[in-house]
C-alpha positions, 0 to 999 in steps of 0.5 A, a space after each residue: 902678827 904676820 904669819 909666814 904662810 898664806 893659809 887661805 891659798 894653801 886651802 885653795 891649792 890643796 882642794 884643787 889638787 885633791 881631785 874628785 873621787 867618783 864614789 864621793 857621790 855614790 849611793 854607797 856613801 849613805 851607809 858610811 856614817 852609820 857603819 863607822 859609828 857602829 864600827 867605833 862602838 864595836 872596836 873600842 872594847 876590843 882595843 881595850 881588851 887587846 892592849 889594856 889601854 882604856 880611852 877617855 870616854 866614847 869615841 866620836 866617828 866623823 866621815 868627811 870629804 877630802 876637802 873637809 880633811 884638808 880644812 881639818 889639817 890646815 886648822 891643826 897645822 895653824 895651831 901646831 906651827 903657830 910659834 914657828 910661822 909667827 916667828 918667821 912672819 915677824 922676821 919677814 916683817 915689811 920686806 918686799 919679799 914677804 908676800 911672795 914668801 907667804 904665797 910660796 909657803 902656802 902653795 907648798 903646803 897646799 900641794 902636799 895636803 892636796 896630794 895626801 888627801 887622795 890617800 889617807 883613809 882615817 885619822 885620829 886628831 887629838 894631838 893638836 887641838 885645845 883641851 877645851 875644843 868641843 870638836 876635839 877627840 874625833 876619829 875622821 874617816 875620808 869617805 871617798 877614799 874608803 869607798 874607792 879602795 873597797 870598790 877597787 879591791 872588792 873589800 867587804 865593807 863591814 869588815 874593812 870599816 871595822 878594821 880601819 876603826 880598830 887601827 884609829 881607835 888604837 891610836 886614840 887609846 895610846 894617846 888617851 889611855 897612856 896619861 903622859 903620851 899626848 903631852 910628851 909628844 907635843 912637848 917634843 914637837 914644840 921644842 923642835 919648833 922652838 929650836 928652828 933658827 930663822 936667821 937667813 945667814 944660818 940658813 945660807 951656811 947650812 945650805 952651803 954645807 949641804 952642797 959640799 956634802 951631798 951624800 950626807 944630805 941625801 941620807 938625811 932626806 931619806 931618813 926624814 925629808 927636807 926637815 932632817 937635812 936642815 936640822 942641827 944635831 940637837 934637832 935630829 936627836 929630837 926627831 929621832 926620838 919622835 920617829 922612834 915613838 911614832 914607829 912604835 905607835 904605828 906598829 902597835 896599831 897595825 898589830 892590834 887591828 889584826 889581833 883585836 878583829 879576830 874572827 870578826 874580820 876574816 879578810 884581815 890578812 888580805 887588807 893588810 897585804 893590799 895596804 902594804 903594797 899600796 904604800 909602795 906602789 906610787 909613781 915617780 912624782 909621788 915618790 919624790 913628794 913622799 921623800 921630800 916631806 918625810 912621808 917615805 920615812 913615815 911609811 917605813 915606820 909601820 914595817 919597822 914598828 911591826 918587826 920591833 913588836 914581833 922581836 920583843 914579844 918573842 922574848 917577853 910575850 904579847 903584853 911586853 910592850 906595856 913596858 913602853 907605856 911606863 914613862 917617856 924614858 921607856 919608849 924605844 929610840 929609832 935605833 932600838 926600833 931598828 935593832 930591838 935587842 938594844 931595847 930588850 937589853 935596856 929593859 932587862 928582858 933577857 934576864 927576865 926571860 931567863 929567870 
């Protein structure tokens, strides 16, 4: 079966774009592996105590290079996107343009991954691995990027590494401590991919509509990147559900990493402030990439999710978010994330607070 993406080219381009971080070969890197292993052991019970979510077994921390982060994510993309790339590949078939199309797709994926590899600090990757994959359920930390940030801002390494571990292990607790979360997320993503229309005529019709209504197209790109611009109404509805869920999980991760660390991380507020500013401080080229791939909307999810949790906790207390873990129907939509009162009313929290 022919795939629509030249994955080997994507890897080569991404590694070339990833650049070289001087601290990757620093003597400071020697302690990263042991420090993150220790941080994971400390963080796991703290996350469980703070959230009430218990992960499935002990976490495995792995410190990797930018190049290895790229390879991990290309492998994940290949698995997650296989239904779509295979469908596109079959449609291209023996067309003379097929090799060109695959190389262009590989180039685009490579540029995006190479750029992202310079910024990501940690990643929990259970979502797109097979259940019998021995390498699954790993928390990755991109060593060169962690070292560079610590050096630039003078962060105390022990505190900062524990702080990062708390965030990533909160995500692990969300997806392994809530029994239905992983399957629900993957079902939404797979459903979204299954609905992608690969008919060139339909693509041309959509493109014509975009040209005719540029303002609407610009708004959709701002909300979810190019994918949102070409999505149907039904697909955008699923994308909104995914956005609502991810905004909740990111906000919950940020809130938990601050609370769970407590007195162990005196610099927590400073870490939060610096990373918040880091998300916003990008050059024009980076801003364009972020917008086109939907990362700008992703970054907004952190703040929106935090504000949502603050608002609902003001009504229902610090563990009110447990209501969201009851079932997929209890998750807030992106509209409810932006207007917490909608979720508060739907979950009956006003009445509960008044009774």
